CHARMM internal coordinates of N, CA and C (Angstrom, degrees):
IC EDIT
DIST 1 N 1 CA 1.3599
DIST 1 CA 1 C 1.6008
ANGL 1 N 1 CA 1 C 112.74
DIST 1 C 2 N 1.3054
ANGL 1 CA 1 C 2 N 105.78
DIHE 1 N 1 CA 1 C 2 N 130.80
DIST 2 N 2 CA 1.6006
ANGL 1 C 2 N 2 CA 111.54
DIHE 1 CA 1 C 2 N 2 CA 179.91
DIST 2 CA 2 C 1.4564
ANGL 2 N 2 CA 2 C 97.64
DIHE 1 C 2 N 2 CA 2 C -93.91
DIST 2 C 3 N 1.4706
ANGL 2 CA 2 C 3 N 110.21
DIHE 2 N 2 CA 2 C 3 N 143.38
DIST 3 N 3 CA 1.5359
ANGL 2 C 3 N 3 CA 121.33
DIHE 2 CA 2 C 3 N 3 CA 176.80
DIST 3 CA 3 C 1.4686
ANGL 3 N 3 CA 3 C 105.56
DIHE 2 C 3 N 3 CA 3 C -104.07
DIST 3 C 4 N 1.1929
ANGL 3 CA 3 C 4 N 110.88
DIHE 3 N 3 CA 3 C 4 N 139.36
DIST 4 N 4 CA 1.5429
ANGL 3 C 4 N 4 CA 120.73
DIHE 3 CA 3 C 4 N 4 CA 179.46
DIST 4 CA 4 C 1.5048
ANGL 4 N 4 CA 4 C 119.98
DIHE 3 C 4 N 4 CA 4 C -78.49
DIST 4 C 5 N 1.3055
ANGL 4 CA 4 C 5 N 113.79
DIHE 4 N 4 CA 4 C 5 N -17.70
DIST 5 N 5 CA 1.4207
ANGL 4 C 5 N 5 CA 120.04
DIHE 4 CA 4 C 5 N 5 CA 174.55
DIST 5 CA 5 C 1.5624
ANGL 5 N 5 CA 5 C 109.75
DIHE 4 C 5 N 5 CA 5 C 96.06
DIST 5 C 6 N 1.3454
ANGL 5 CA 5 C 6 N 114.72
DIHE 5 N 5 CA 5 C 6 N 5.25
DIST 6 N 6 CA 1.4007
ANGL 5 C 6 N 6 CA 120.44
DIHE 5 CA 5 C 6 N 6 CA 178.77
DIST 6 CA 6 C 1.5120
ANGL 6 N 6 CA 6 C 113.20
DIHE 5 C 6 N 6 CA 6 C -102.33
DIST 6 C 7 N 1.3058
ANGL 6 CA 6 C 7 N 122.20
DIHE 6 N 6 CA 6 C 7 N 120.01
DIST 7 N 7 CA 1.3859
ANGL 6 C 7 N 7 CA 128.28
DIHE 6 CA 6 C 7 N 7 CA -178.51
DIST 7 CA 7 C 1.3902
ANGL 7 N 7 CA 7 C 122.06
DIHE 6 C 7 N 7 CA 7 C -161.10
DIST 7 C 8 N 1.2255
ANGL 7 CA 7 C 8 N 122.54
DIHE 7 N 7 CA 7 C 8 N 119.13
DIST 8 N 8 CA 1.5338
ANGL 7 C 8 N 8 CA 127.14
DIHE 7 CA 7 C 8 N 8 CA -171.48
DIST 8 CA 8 C 1.5490
ANGL 8 N 8 CA 8 C 110.36
DIHE 7 C 8 N 8 CA 8 C 49.79
DIST 8 C 9 N 1.2468
ANGL 8 CA 8 C 9 N 113.78
DIHE 8 N 8 CA 8 C 9 N 54.80
DIST 9 N 9 CA 1.4852
ANGL 8 C 9 N 9 CA 119.01
DIHE 8 CA 8 C 9 N 9 CA 169.84
DIST 9 CA 9 C 1.5530
ANGL 9 N 9 CA 9 C 110.47
DIHE 8 C 9 N 9 CA 9 C 85.54
DIST 9 C 10 N 1.3394
ANGL 9 CA 9 C 10 N 116.58
DIHE 9 N 9 CA 9 C 10 N -13.77
DIST 10 N 10 CA 1.4764
ANGL 9 C 10 N 10 CA 119.71
DIHE 9 CA 9 C 10 N 10 CA -178.16
DIST 10 CA 10 C 1.5856
ANGL 10 N 10 CA 10 C 108.22
DIHE 9 C 10 N 10 CA 10 C -79.02
DIST 10 C 11 N 1.2196
ANGL 10 CA 10 C 11 N 119.88
DIHE 10 N 10 CA 10 C 11 N 138.12
DIST 11 N 11 CA 1.5035
ANGL 10 C 11 N 11 CA 125.77
DIHE 10 CA 10 C 11 N 11 CA 167.85
DIST 11 CA 11 C 1.3996
ANGL 11 N 11 CA 11 C 114.72
DIHE 10 C 11 N 11 CA 11 C -134.33
DIST 11 C 12 N 1.3738
ANGL 11 CA 11 C 12 N 120.66
DIHE 11 N 11 CA 11 C 12 N 117.51
DIST 12 N 12 CA 1.3898
ANGL 11 C 12 N 12 CA 123.43
DIHE 11 CA 11 C 12 N 12 CA -177.99
DIST 12 CA 12 C 1.5338
ANGL 12 N 12 CA 12 C 105.89
DIHE 11 C 12 N 12 CA 12 C -66.75
DIST 12 C 13 N 1.3028
ANGL 12 CA 12 C 13 N 113.77
DIHE 12 N 12 CA 12 C 13 N 157.94
DIST 13 N 13 CA 1.5521
ANGL 12 C 13 N 13 CA 117.10
DIHE 12 CA 12 C 13 N 13 CA -178.43
DIST 13 CA 13 C 1.5183
ANGL 13 N 13 CA 13 C 110.70
DIHE 12 C 13 N 13 CA 13 C -86.72
DIST 13 C 14 N 1.2941
ANGL 13 CA 13 C 14 N 116.32
DIHE 13 N 13 CA 13 C 14 N 4.48
DIST 14 N 14 CA 1.5131
ANGL 13 C 14 N 14 CA 120.54
DIHE 13 CA 13 C 14 N 14 CA 177.68
DIST 14 CA 14 C 1.6363
ANGL 14 N 14 CA 14 C 106.89
DIHE 13 C 14 N 14 CA 14 C -123.45
DIST 14 C 15 N 1.2834
ANGL 14 CA 14 C 15 N 111.87
DIHE 14 N 14 CA 14 C 15 N 164.90
DIST 15 N 15 CA 1.4345
ANGL 14 C 15 N 15 CA 115.91
DIHE 14 CA 14 C 15 N 15 CA 173.60
DIST 15 CA 15 C 1.4619
ANGL 15 N 15 CA 15 C 112.97
DIHE 14 C 15 N 15 CA 15 C -143.49
DIST 15 C 16 N 1.3335
ANGL 15 CA 15 C 16 N 122.20
DIHE 15 N 15 CA 15 C 16 N 153.70
DIST 16 N 16 CA 1.4412
ANGL 15 C 16 N 16 CA 124.05
DIHE 15 CA 15 C 16 N 16 CA 177.10
DIST 16 CA 16 C 1.4379
ANGL 16 N 16 CA 16 C 113.46
DIHE 15 C 16 N 16 CA 16 C -52.77
DIST 16 C 17 N 1.3135
ANGL 16 CA 16 C 17 N 116.91
DIHE 16 N 16 CA 16 C 17 N 134.99
DIST 17 N 17 CA 1.3570
ANGL 16 C 17 N 17 CA 120.52
DIHE 16 CA 16 C 17 N 17 CA 176.68
DIST 17 CA 17 C 1.6582
ANGL 17 N 17 CA 17 C 117.35
DIHE 16 C 17 N 17 CA 17 C 96.53
DIST 17 C 18 N 1.3459
ANGL 17 CA 17 C 18 N 108.61
DIHE 17 N 17 CA 17 C 18 N -18.56
DIST 18 N 18 CA 1.5388
ANGL 17 C 18 N 18 CA 112.34
DIHE 17 CA 17 C 18 N 18 CA -178.67
DIST 18 CA 18 C 1.4220
ANGL 18 N 18 CA 18 C 110.94
DIHE 17 C 18 N 18 CA 18 C -79.46
DIST 18 C 19 N 1.2562
ANGL 18 CA 18 C 19 N 121.91
DIHE 18 N 18 CA 18 C 19 N 151.99
DIST 19 N 19 CA 1.4159
ANGL 18 C 19 N 19 CA 136.23
DIHE 18 CA 18 C 19 N 19 CA 179.26
DIST 19 CA 19 C 1.4254
ANGL 19 N 19 CA 19 C 115.70
DIHE 18 C 19 N 19 CA 19 C -107.76
DIST 19 C 20 N 1.3328
ANGL 19 CA 19 C 20 N 118.02
DIHE 19 N 19 CA 19 C 20 N 135.39
DIST 20 N 20 CA 1.5319
ANGL 19 C 20 N 20 CA 119.32
DIHE 19 CA 19 C 20 N 20 CA -177.69
DIST 20 CA 20 C 1.4742
ANGL 20 N 20 CA 20 C 101.94
DIHE 19 C 20 N 20 CA 20 C -141.75
DIST 20 C 21 N 1.4772
ANGL 20 CA 20 C 21 N 114.85
DIHE 20 N 20 CA 20 C 21 N 152.16
DIST 21 N 21 CA 1.4446
ANGL 20 C 21 N 21 CA 122.50
DIHE 20 CA 20 C 21 N 21 CA 175.48
DIST 21 CA 21 C 1.6060
ANGL 21 N 21 CA 21 C 98.15
DIHE 20 C 21 N 21 CA 21 C -101.38
DIST 21 C 22 N 1.4168
ANGL 21 CA 21 C 22 N 114.72
DIHE 21 N 21 CA 21 C 22 N 124.26
DIST 22 N 22 CA 1.4005
ANGL 21 C 22 N 22 CA 119.88
DIHE 21 CA 21 C 22 N 22 CA -175.52
DIST 22 CA 22 C 1.5611
ANGL 22 N 22 CA 22 C 110.19
DIHE 21 C 22 N 22 CA 22 C -136.46
DIST 22 C 23 N 1.4129
ANGL 22 CA 22 C 23 N 113.98
DIHE 22 N 22 CA 22 C 23 N 166.88
DIST 23 N 23 CA 1.3853
ANGL 22 C 23 N 23 CA 123.24
DIHE 22 CA 22 C 23 N 23 CA 170.63
DIST 23 CA 23 C 1.5506
ANGL 23 N 23 CA 23 C 108.83
DIHE 22 C 23 N 23 CA 23 C -116.09
DIST 23 C 24 N 1.3345
ANGL 23 CA 23 C 24 N 114.59
DIHE 23 N 23 CA 23 C 24 N 129.28
DIST 24 N 24 CA 1.4361
ANGL 23 C 24 N 24 CA 113.29
DIHE 23 CA 23 C 24 N 24 CA -179.43
DIST 24 CA 24 C 1.6850
ANGL 24 N 24 CA 24 C 108.95
DIHE 23 C 24 N 24 CA 24 C -76.65
DIST 24 C 25 N 1.1907
ANGL 24 CA 24 C 25 N 109.54
DIHE 24 N 24 CA 24 C 25 N 126.95
DIST 25 N 25 CA 1.4798
ANGL 24 C 25 N 25 CA 116.60
DIHE 24 CA 24 C 25 N 25 CA -169.49
DIST 25 CA 25 C 1.5390
ANGL 25 N 25 CA 25 C 112.05
DIHE 24 C 25 N 25 CA 25 C -91.20
DIST 25 C 26 N 1.4143
ANGL 25 CA 25 C 26 N 116.00
DIHE 25 N 25 CA 25 C 26 N -29.82
DIST 26 N 26 CA 1.3767
ANGL 25 C 26 N 26 CA 120.68
DIHE 25 CA 25 C 26 N 26 CA -173.71
DIST 26 CA 26 C 1.4378
ANGL 26 N 26 CA 26 C 107.88
DIHE 25 C 26 N 26 CA 26 C -155.32
DIST 26 C 27 N 1.4487
ANGL 26 CA 26 C 27 N 118.16
DIHE 26 N 26 CA 26 C 27 N -179.43
DIST 27 N 27 CA 1.3776
ANGL 26 C 27 N 27 CA 129.01
DIHE 26 CA 26 C 27 N 27 CA 175.10
DIST 27 CA 27 C 1.4570
ANGL 27 N 27 CA 27 C 110.59
DIHE 26 C 27 N 27 CA 27 C -124.60
DIST 27 C 28 N 1.3835
ANGL 27 CA 27 C 28 N 123.04
DIHE 27 N 27 CA 27 C 28 N 121.59
DIST 28 N 28 CA 1.4652
ANGL 27 C 28 N 28 CA 120.81
DIHE 27 CA 27 C 28 N 28 CA 177.84
DIST 28 CA 28 C 1.4260
ANGL 28 N 28 CA 28 C 112.40
DIHE 27 C 28 N 28 CA 28 C -76.55
DIST 28 C 29 N 1.3303
ANGL 28 CA 28 C 29 N 113.62
DIHE 28 N 28 CA 28 C 29 N -179.19
DIST 29 N 29 CA 1.5181
ANGL 28 C 29 N 29 CA 123.61
DIHE 28 CA 28 C 29 N 29 CA -177.95
DIST 29 CA 29 C 1.6029
ANGL 29 N 29 CA 29 C 110.96
DIHE 28 C 29 N 29 CA 29 C -62.66
DIST 29 C 30 N 1.2858
ANGL 29 CA 29 C 30 N 114.60
DIHE 29 N 29 CA 29 C 30 N -33.71
DIST 30 N 30 CA 1.4734
ANGL 29 C 30 N 30 CA 116.21
DIHE 29 CA 29 C 30 N 30 CA -175.53
DIST 30 CA 30 C 1.5230
ANGL 30 N 30 CA 30 C 109.65
DIHE 29 C 30 N 30 CA 30 C -91.33
DIST 30 C 31 N 1.4083
ANGL 30 CA 30 C 31 N 118.63
DIHE 30 N 30 CA 30 C 31 N 7.66
DIST 31 N 31 CA 1.4879
ANGL 30 C 31 N 31 CA 122.89
DIHE 30 CA 30 C 31 N 31 CA 177.06
DIST 31 CA 31 C 1.3989
ANGL 31 N 31 CA 31 C 117.11
DIHE 30 C 31 N 31 CA 31 C 87.41
DIST 31 C 32 N 1.3360
ANGL 31 CA 31 C 32 N 114.54
DIHE 31 N 31 CA 31 C 32 N 4.01
DIST 32 N 32 CA 1.5112
ANGL 31 C 32 N 32 CA 112.88
DIHE 31 CA 31 C 32 N 32 CA -178.70
DIST 32 CA 32 C 1.5774
ANGL 32 N 32 CA 32 C 107.60
DIHE 31 C 32 N 32 CA 32 C -89.03
DIST 32 C 33 N 1.3367
ANGL 32 CA 32 C 33 N 113.95
DIHE 32 N 32 CA 32 C 33 N 151.27
DIST 33 N 33 CA 1.5184
ANGL 32 C 33 N 33 CA 113.49
DIHE 32 CA 32 C 33 N 33 CA -179.72
DIST 33 CA 33 C 1.4237
ANGL 33 N 33 CA 33 C 108.66
DIHE 32 C 33 N 33 CA 33 C -80.49
DIST 33 C 34 N 1.3889
ANGL 33 CA 33 C 34 N 116.31
DIHE 33 N 33 CA 33 C 34 N 151.21
DIST 34 N 34 CA 1.4783
ANGL 33 C 34 N 34 CA 124.04
DIHE 33 CA 33 C 34 N 34 CA 179.08
DIST 34 CA 34 C 1.4017
ANGL 34 N 34 CA 34 C 109.61
DIHE 33 C 34 N 34 CA 34 C -117.84
DIST 34 C 35 N 1.3863
ANGL 34 CA 34 C 35 N 114.74
DIHE 34 N 34 CA 34 C 35 N 133.57
DIST 35 N 35 CA 1.4516
ANGL 34 C 35 N 35 CA 126.75
DIHE 34 CA 34 C 35 N 35 CA 176.55
DIST 35 CA 35 C 1.5032
ANGL 35 N 35 CA 35 C 112.22
DIHE 34 C 35 N 35 CA 35 C -136.08
DIST 35 C 36 N 1.2010
ANGL 35 CA 35 C 36 N 121.03
DIHE 35 N 35 CA 35 C 36 N 168.55
DIST 36 N 36 CA 1.5396
ANGL 35 C 36 N 36 CA 126.69
DIHE 35 CA 35 C 36 N 36 CA -179.72
DIST 36 CA 36 C 1.4585
ANGL 36 N 36 CA 36 C 109.18
DIHE 35 C 36 N 36 CA 36 C -124.56
DIST 36 C 37 N 1.3492
ANGL 36 CA 36 C 37 N 114.91
DIHE 36 N 36 CA 36 C 37 N 134.88
DIST 37 N 37 CA 1.3737
ANGL 36 C 37 N 37 CA 118.06
DIHE 36 CA 36 C 37 N 37 CA 173.12
DIST 37 CA 37 C 1.6207
ANGL 37 N 37 CA 37 C 106.88
DIHE 36 C 37 N 37 CA 37 C -123.72
DIST 37 C 38 N 1.3516
ANGL 37 CA 37 C 38 N 118.47
DIHE 37 N 37 CA 37 C 38 N 114.83
DIST 38 N 38 CA 1.3368
ANGL 37 C 38 N 38 CA 127.22
DIHE 37 CA 37 C 38 N 38 CA -168.04
DIST 38 CA 38 C 1.6121
ANGL 38 N 38 CA 38 C 110.64
DIHE 37 C 38 N 38 CA 38 C 45.96
DIST 38 C 39 N 1.2807
ANGL 38 CA 38 C 39 N 113.39
DIHE 38 N 38 CA 38 C 39 N 43.47
DIST 39 N 39 CA 1.5815
ANGL 38 C 39 N 39 CA 119.46
DIHE 38 CA 38 C 39 N 39 CA 177.75
DIST 39 CA 39 C 1.4562
ANGL 39 N 39 CA 39 C 110.84
DIHE 38 C 39 N 39 CA 39 C 84.06
DIST 39 C 40 N 1.3094
ANGL 39 CA 39 C 40 N 122.51
DIHE 39 N 39 CA 39 C 40 N -2.74
DIST 40 N 40 CA 1.5267
ANGL 39 C 40 N 40 CA 125.14
DIHE 39 CA 39 C 40 N 40 CA -179.40
DIST 40 CA 40 C 1.4203
ANGL 40 N 40 CA 40 C 109.76
DIHE 39 C 40 N 40 CA 40 C -94.94
DIST 40 C 41 N 1.3599
ANGL 40 CA 40 C 41 N 117.63
DIHE 40 N 40 CA 40 C 41 N 121.35
DIST 41 N 41 CA 1.4949
ANGL 40 C 41 N 41 CA 128.39
DIHE 40 CA 40 C 41 N 41 CA -178.72
DIST 41 CA 41 C 1.5671
ANGL 41 N 41 CA 41 C 110.92
DIHE 40 C 41 N 41 CA 41 C -62.87
DIST 41 C 42 N 1.2451
ANGL 41 CA 41 C 42 N 110.09
DIHE 41 N 41 CA 41 C 42 N 124.81
DIST 42 N 42 CA 1.6325
ANGL 41 C 42 N 42 CA 117.55
DIHE 41 CA 41 C 42 N 42 CA 178.85
DIST 42 CA 42 C 1.4831
ANGL 42 N 42 CA 42 C 107.58
DIHE 41 C 42 N 42 CA 42 C -125.80
DIST 42 C 43 N 1.3088
ANGL 42 CA 42 C 43 N 120.78
DIHE 42 N 42 CA 42 C 43 N 130.09
DIST 43 N 43 CA 1.4599
ANGL 42 C 43 N 43 CA 126.58
DIHE 42 CA 42 C 43 N 43 CA 179.08
DIST 43 CA 43 C 1.5869
ANGL 43 N 43 CA 43 C 103.07
DIHE 42 C 43 N 43 CA 43 C -97.34
DIST 43 C 44 N 1.3277
ANGL 43 CA 43 C 44 N 109.37
DIHE 43 N 43 CA 43 C 44 N 137.36
DIST 44 N 44 CA 1.5603
ANGL 43 C 44 N 44 CA 112.97
DIHE 43 CA 43 C 44 N 44 CA 177.47
DIST 44 CA 44 C 1.5401
ANGL 44 N 44 CA 44 C 107.46
DIHE 43 C 44 N 44 CA 44 C -133.40
DIST 44 C 45 N 1.2735
ANGL 44 CA 44 C 45 N 123.18
DIHE 44 N 44 CA 44 C 45 N 111.47
DIST 45 N 45 CA 1.5134
ANGL 44 C 45 N 45 CA 126.71
DIHE 44 CA 44 C 45 N 45 CA -176.83
DIST 45 CA 45 C 1.4497
ANGL 45 N 45 CA 45 C 104.37
DIHE 44 C 45 N 45 CA 45 C -64.15
DIST 45 C 46 N 1.3393
ANGL 45 CA 45 C 46 N 113.99
DIHE 45 N 45 CA 45 C 46 N 163.54
DIST 46 N 46 CA 1.4951
ANGL 45 C 46 N 46 CA 125.64
DIHE 45 CA 45 C 46 N 46 CA 174.46
DIST 46 CA 46 C 1.4941
ANGL 46 N 46 CA 46 C 118.92
DIHE 45 C 46 N 46 CA 46 C 53.63
DIST 46 C 47 N 1.2770
ANGL 46 CA 46 C 47 N 111.81
DIHE 46 N 46 CA 46 C 47 N 34.17
DIST 47 N 47 CA 1.4992
ANGL 46 C 47 N 47 CA 123.29
DIHE 46 CA 46 C 47 N 47 CA 178.98
DIST 47 CA 47 C 1.5534
ANGL 47 N 47 CA 47 C 114.42
DIHE 46 C 47 N 47 CA 47 C -122.50
DIST 47 C 48 N 1.2607
ANGL 47 CA 47 C 48 N 117.74
DIHE 47 N 47 CA 47 C 48 N 162.35
DIST 48 N 48 CA 1.4244
ANGL 47 C 48 N 48 CA 123.80
DIHE 47 CA 47 C 48 N 48 CA 178.96
DIST 48 CA 48 C 1.4548
ANGL 48 N 48 CA 48 C 113.48
DIHE 47 C 48 N 48 CA 48 C -128.25
DIST 48 C 49 N 1.3027
ANGL 48 CA 48 C 49 N 120.64
DIHE 48 N 48 CA 48 C 49 N 146.93
DIST 49 N 49 CA 1.4483
ANGL 48 C 49 N 49 CA 127.59
DIHE 48 CA 48 C 49 N 49 CA 176.30
DIST 49 CA 49 C 1.6613
ANGL 49 N 49 CA 49 C 103.83
DIHE 48 C 49 N 49 CA 49 C -47.38
DIST 49 C 50 N 1.4333
ANGL 49 CA 49 C 50 N 113.41
DIHE 49 N 49 CA 49 C 50 N 127.61
DIST 50 N 50 CA 1.3712
ANGL 49 C 50 N 50 CA 122.42
DIHE 49 CA 49 C 50 N 50 CA 177.57
DIST 50 CA 50 C 1.5093
ANGL 50 N 50 CA 50 C 116.74
DIHE 49 C 50 N 50 CA 50 C 99.10
DIST 50 C 51 N 1.3922
ANGL 50 CA 50 C 51 N 114.78
DIHE 50 N 50 CA 50 C 51 N -15.11
DIST 51 N 51 CA 1.4390
ANGL 50 C 51 N 51 CA 123.54
DIHE 50 CA 50 C 51 N 51 CA -174.81
DIST 51 CA 51 C 1.5368
ANGL 51 N 51 CA 51 C 108.02
DIHE 50 C 51 N 51 CA 51 C -59.22
DIST 51 C 52 N 1.2824
ANGL 51 CA 51 C 52 N 125.95
DIHE 51 N 51 CA 51 C 52 N 137.30
DIST 52 N 52 CA 1.4944
ANGL 51 C 52 N 52 CA 129.86
DIHE 51 CA 51 C 52 N 52 CA 173.79
DIST 52 CA 52 C 1.5945
ANGL 52 N 52 CA 52 C 98.20
DIHE 51 C 52 N 52 CA 52 C -112.27
DIST 52 C 53 N 1.3078
ANGL 52 CA 52 C 53 N 111.37
DIHE 52 N 52 CA 52 C 53 N 112.64
DIST 53 N 53 CA 1.5114
ANGL 52 C 53 N 53 CA 121.16
DIHE 52 CA 52 C 53 N 53 CA 179.79
DIST 53 CA 53 C 1.3778
ANGL 53 N 53 CA 53 C 117.87
DIHE 52 C 53 N 53 CA 53 C -137.24
DIST 53 C 54 N 1.3910
ANGL 53 CA 53 C 54 N 123.78
DIHE 53 N 53 CA 53 C 54 N 160.20
DIST 54 N 54 CA 1.4024
ANGL 53 C 54 N 54 CA 124.19
DIHE 53 CA 53 C 54 N 54 CA 171.58
DIST 54 CA 54 C 1.5558
ANGL 54 N 54 CA 54 C 107.12
DIHE 53 C 54 N 54 CA 54 C -100.04
DIST 54 C 55 N 1.2562
ANGL 54 CA 54 C 55 N 119.85
DIHE 54 N 54 CA 54 C 55 N 125.14
DIST 55 N 55 CA 1.4793
ANGL 54 C 55 N 55 CA 121.67
DIHE 54 CA 54 C 55 N 55 CA -177.73
DIST 55 CA 55 C 1.6793
ANGL 55 N 55 CA 55 C 110.08
DIHE 54 C 55 N 55 CA 55 C -113.25
DIST 55 C 56 N 1.3099
ANGL 55 CA 55 C 56 N 108.06
DIHE 55 N 55 CA 55 C 56 N 157.33
DIST 56 N 56 CA 1.5205
ANGL 55 C 56 N 56 CA 111.45
DIHE 55 CA 55 C 56 N 56 CA 171.45
DIST 56 CA 56 C 1.5274
ANGL 56 N 56 CA 56 C 102.78
DIHE 55 C 56 N 56 CA 56 C -119.59
DIST 56 C 57 N 1.3349
ANGL 56 CA 56 C 57 N 116.75
DIHE 56 N 56 CA 56 C 57 N 130.95
DIST 57 N 57 CA 1.4876
ANGL 56 C 57 N 57 CA 121.17
DIHE 56 CA 56 C 57 N 57 CA 175.25
DIST 57 CA 57 C 1.5226
ANGL 57 N 57 CA 57 C 111.03
DIHE 56 C 57 N 57 CA 57 C -66.03
DIST 57 C 58 N 1.3033
ANGL 57 CA 57 C 58 N 115.83
DIHE 57 N 57 CA 57 C 58 N 133.27
DIST 58 N 58 CA 1.5137
ANGL 57 C 58 N 58 CA 120.93
DIHE 57 CA 57 C 58 N 58 CA -178.34
DIST 58 CA 58 C 1.5634
ANGL 58 N 58 CA 58 C 110.33
DIHE 57 C 58 N 58 CA 58 C -113.71
DIST 58 C 59 N 1.3729
ANGL 58 CA 58 C 59 N 116.66
DIHE 58 N 58 CA 58 C 59 N -22.27
DIST 59 N 59 CA 1.3758
ANGL 58 C 59 N 59 CA 118.30
DIHE 58 CA 58 C 59 N 59 CA -176.85
DIST 59 CA 59 C 1.5722
ANGL 59 N 59 CA 59 C 111.73
DIHE 58 C 59 N 59 CA 59 C -158.42
DIST 59 C 60 N 1.3013
ANGL 59 CA 59 C 60 N 116.94
DIHE 59 N 59 CA 59 C 60 N 141.77
DIST 60 N 60 CA 1.4243
ANGL 59 C 60 N 60 CA 115.28
DIHE 59 CA 59 C 60 N 60 CA -179.57
DIST 60 CA 60 C 1.6364
ANGL 60 N 60 CA 60 C 106.75
DIHE 59 C 60 N 60 CA 60 C -135.36
DIST 60 C 61 N 1.3386
ANGL 60 CA 60 C 61 N 110.38
DIHE 60 N 60 CA 60 C 61 N 125.23
DIST 61 N 61 CA 1.4696
ANGL 60 C 61 N 61 CA 114.98
DIHE 60 CA 60 C 61 N 61 CA -179.36
DIST 61 CA 61 C 1.5900
ANGL 61 N 61 CA 61 C 105.14
DIHE 60 C 61 N 61 CA 61 C -109.52
DIST 61 C 62 N 1.2433
ANGL 61 CA 61 C 62 N 120.50
DIHE 61 N 61 CA 61 C 62 N -174.94
DIST 62 N 62 CA 1.5036
ANGL 61 C 62 N 62 CA 126.36
DIHE 61 CA 61 C 62 N 62 CA -177.42
DIST 62 CA 62 C 1.4827
ANGL 62 N 62 CA 62 C 108.23
DIHE 61 C 62 N 62 CA 62 C -60.86
DIST 62 C 63 N 1.4887
ANGL 62 CA 62 C 63 N 114.24
DIHE 62 N 62 CA 62 C 63 N -44.59
DIST 63 N 63 CA 1.4473
ANGL 62 C 63 N 63 CA 113.95
DIHE 62 CA 62 C 63 N 63 CA -172.42
DIST 63 CA 63 C 1.5141
ANGL 63 N 63 CA 63 C 112.30
DIHE 62 C 63 N 63 CA 63 C -106.37
DIST 63 C 64 N 1.3182
ANGL 63 CA 63 C 64 N 125.70
DIHE 63 N 63 CA 63 C 64 N -20.94
DIST 64 N 64 CA 1.4020
ANGL 63 C 64 N 64 CA 123.36
DIHE 63 CA 63 C 64 N 64 CA -172.69
DIST 64 CA 64 C 1.4463
ANGL 64 N 64 CA 64 C 110.56
DIHE 63 C 64 N 64 CA 64 C -140.97
DIST 64 C 65 N 1.2691
ANGL 64 CA 64 C 65 N 120.92
DIHE 64 N 64 CA 64 C 65 N 167.10
DIST 65 N 65 CA 1.5395
ANGL 64 C 65 N 65 CA 131.44
DIHE 64 CA 64 C 65 N 65 CA 167.54
DIST 65 CA 65 C 1.4216
ANGL 65 N 65 CA 65 C 117.00
DIHE 64 C 65 N 65 CA 65 C -114.83
DIST 65 C 66 N 1.2867
ANGL 65 CA 65 C 66 N 116.44
DIHE 65 N 65 CA 65 C 66 N 158.57
DIST 66 N 66 CA 1.5892
ANGL 65 C 66 N 66 CA 120.21
DIHE 65 CA 65 C 66 N 66 CA 171.64
DIST 66 CA 66 C 1.5515
ANGL 66 N 66 CA 66 C 107.20
DIHE 65 C 66 N 66 CA 66 C -127.38
DIST 66 C 67 N 1.2604
ANGL 66 CA 66 C 67 N 111.83
DIHE 66 N 66 CA 66 C 67 N 144.55
DIST 67 N 67 CA 1.4763
ANGL 66 C 67 N 67 CA 117.41
DIHE 66 CA 66 C 67 N 67 CA 179.29
DIST 67 CA 67 C 1.5252
ANGL 67 N 67 CA 67 C 112.10
DIHE 66 C 67 N 67 CA 67 C -144.66
DIST 67 C 68 N 1.2747
ANGL 67 CA 67 C 68 N 111.54
DIHE 67 N 67 CA 67 C 68 N 169.48
DIST 68 N 68 CA 1.5296
ANGL 67 C 68 N 68 CA 116.68
DIHE 67 CA 67 C 68 N 68 CA -179.05
DIST 68 CA 68 C 1.5635
ANGL 68 N 68 CA 68 C 103.33
DIHE 67 C 68 N 68 CA 68 C -131.55
DIST 68 C 69 N 1.2751
ANGL 68 CA 68 C 69 N 110.81
DIHE 68 N 68 CA 68 C 69 N 146.21
DIST 69 N 69 CA 1.3272
ANGL 68 C 69 N 69 CA 124.49
DIHE 68 CA 68 C 69 N 69 CA 173.55
DIST 69 CA 69 C 1.5810
ANGL 69 N 69 CA 69 C 117.33
DIHE 68 C 69 N 69 CA 69 C -61.15
DIST 69 C 70 N 1.2513
ANGL 69 CA 69 C 70 N 119.18
DIHE 69 N 69 CA 69 C 70 N 122.03
DIST 70 N 70 CA 1.5393
ANGL 69 C 70 N 70 CA 119.61
DIHE 69 CA 69 C 70 N 70 CA 179.18
DIST 70 CA 70 C 1.5554
ANGL 70 N 70 CA 70 C 114.35
DIHE 69 C 70 N 70 CA 70 C -110.03
DIST 70 C 71 N 1.4018
ANGL 70 CA 70 C 71 N 108.29
DIHE 70 N 70 CA 70 C 71 N -24.00
DIST 71 N 71 CA 1.5203
ANGL 70 C 71 N 71 CA 111.24
DIHE 70 CA 70 C 71 N 71 CA 178.64
DIST 71 CA 71 C 1.6102
ANGL 71 N 71 CA 71 C 104.00
DIHE 70 C 71 N 71 CA 71 C -162.40
DIST 71 C 72 N 1.3515
ANGL 71 CA 71 C 72 N 111.89
DIHE 71 N 71 CA 71 C 72 N 150.14
DIST 72 N 72 CA 1.5636
ANGL 71 C 72 N 72 CA 113.44
DIHE 71 CA 71 C 72 N 72 CA -178.72
DIST 72 CA 72 C 1.5226
ANGL 72 N 72 CA 72 C 99.91
DIHE 71 C 72 N 72 CA 72 C -119.02
END
COOR INIT
IC SEED 1 N 1 CA 1 C
IC BUILD
């Protein structure tokens, strides 16, 4: 089940399937790149700090999102 990010009045600024051009700002403990879309944290596997990539959102939770690279 994919979660839309909407719960108890909260609505994430991103949605599953949307694409964004982002810059990876940091790398998390698990090695995933970290970026922000409208201040909302998004984890992107197989990226490095400083990468400029186009990503597609694959999952949105209450606090963070997850995305995959679709173009570099």
